[in-house]
Phi, psi and omega in degrees: 000134188280174176252149172227144183233127185219154168283149179296145179298142177090351179275150177298148178292141178287167178299163185303328186275356178230032176292136181257145180238165172279138181204143179272141175197134176246137183283148186258009175201153185301333184258006179290147179270160177261139189222171184272140178256122183248147177263191178078037183299316187246001183237175175079178178289157177294134182267359182229160171236156183219143178232164170071014172237046190294325177282126181293349180262359185277143174232153179237130180251132181236129176285148178227167172234164176247137177226125176053035178081019179237146175277120180246122190251125179281142177205166173245141179262121180053037174077359183238283185300125178267125180229169179236116187251140178286128181273117189217114176292342183273356182254123185270343177238132174297135185236151177228147172299145184303327180297320181286328174298316179294317181296327179275355178054050182285144182275128179297146178277348184087007179238155169224171182230152175255126178257112180258118185245204189291340179207026180168188182231152173225158180249149178216144180264156181248136182232159173296141185289140174274182177261128178255135180249133180229095176048050178096341176268136174242141182221132179236105174292150183296319179220155173225161175253156177251133175299139180309136187297331179291345179270354191298318184292334180271353191238028185295337181284353183238122175276333181165192185223132168272111187266196191291339175301324176298318178288332179289325185281323185237155161282121186251121182246127187242114177253098184289334180293317181266351183056052178231138178248123181244131179254127180242151171289128182295328185296327189247006183289132172227118184290148171247162181094181186245041181286161177273120179269120185247128178294141176248141166244173184225135170250109192067244179242010183266128180286143181232138180234147178270146184214170171240127180255127171268126184270163178302334177289347183098344176286163181236148180219139173281141183208156179244140184230141168292145174259116190231095180293343180276352178275131182273359177266178177271301177228136171241123187246127183293153184303318180300321179286320178303311180293320183295333185242014173066032183272349181294339182268003179300150176291153178140160182279147177272134180220205182208159172236146186244133174221199181300127173084355178159208191229148176233151185271141175222160169249122182274114185214204176217152170262149180302320183194148171233133178244130175242100186063234179270000181274131178246130175246108184273141176050049177290142175295145181216143168259112178270115181286122178270346172210148181071187181199146176282349185215166169273145169297145014270007177294144182277326185169208174219158181258127184252182189292332180302327175276315185293334184296343178278003180232153165280119191245134174235125174257117180237084183293331183297332180248011179050055182214156170233133181248127179242128173231120184298130178283125184271000000 
């Protein structure tokens, strides 16, 4: 069952660059957070400010670590509190644990959001954004969300999430082999290497890539997938796609995924092949959703970090592309 994010009724409409839209999303791990989906990817005033990257040729490299299949990026909040944020293309608003919001003494925006999940709803408040520091670079999103306080005891492993505003501001290069995250100025960025450049489209603020799926029958079908670095799986395939192509009868153990409000059933299996441009990924692991969906039709599902980690990945939202170069 998907998630939907809305402002509370009766509240004033937000500015154009922070208008919120409804969007479906099912979480791919029990400890993943629920987040806000924002529109205005390419339009409106900039919602963030950045300092110390004054030279358009300058790049900043930040070491990261992986935990439970997630990329965790170290940063400081307002120059003091050191936190570790989950890097997630699927989250449109950068989020912080309520403890860090309180420690930073962030000013409430006067708005809240409703998070509608797989079996219920939760509320979250919105605050003015703090300053995040990355190896000499500082970045301030206009607003951030606070995880609901009732989730705090269950979410101690997460300080927060770096959402899509981060990807809009920088070209983000992820080297999983060296565990390095490099931030580039979009105006001057030129990729090096022989990676495959894949066009991205966007639904709201979530990147979408086209692929070709080889089915167990041997036939092939074109499909579009969300790119979700916050998902700890390789592929999550929606129930509508599973049923349309007879994947529910695939071999594999039946399991579950947990999100807001409850749990949904999946079958853990594999697809014969996934093709992204000229790249072929053989036998990728896949979670076939038997109820609910991680996406709305006509999207097939989403591609998670378990698949992406085998590649040197560059997200260049300014040019609507993702570059993948297989790690040898």
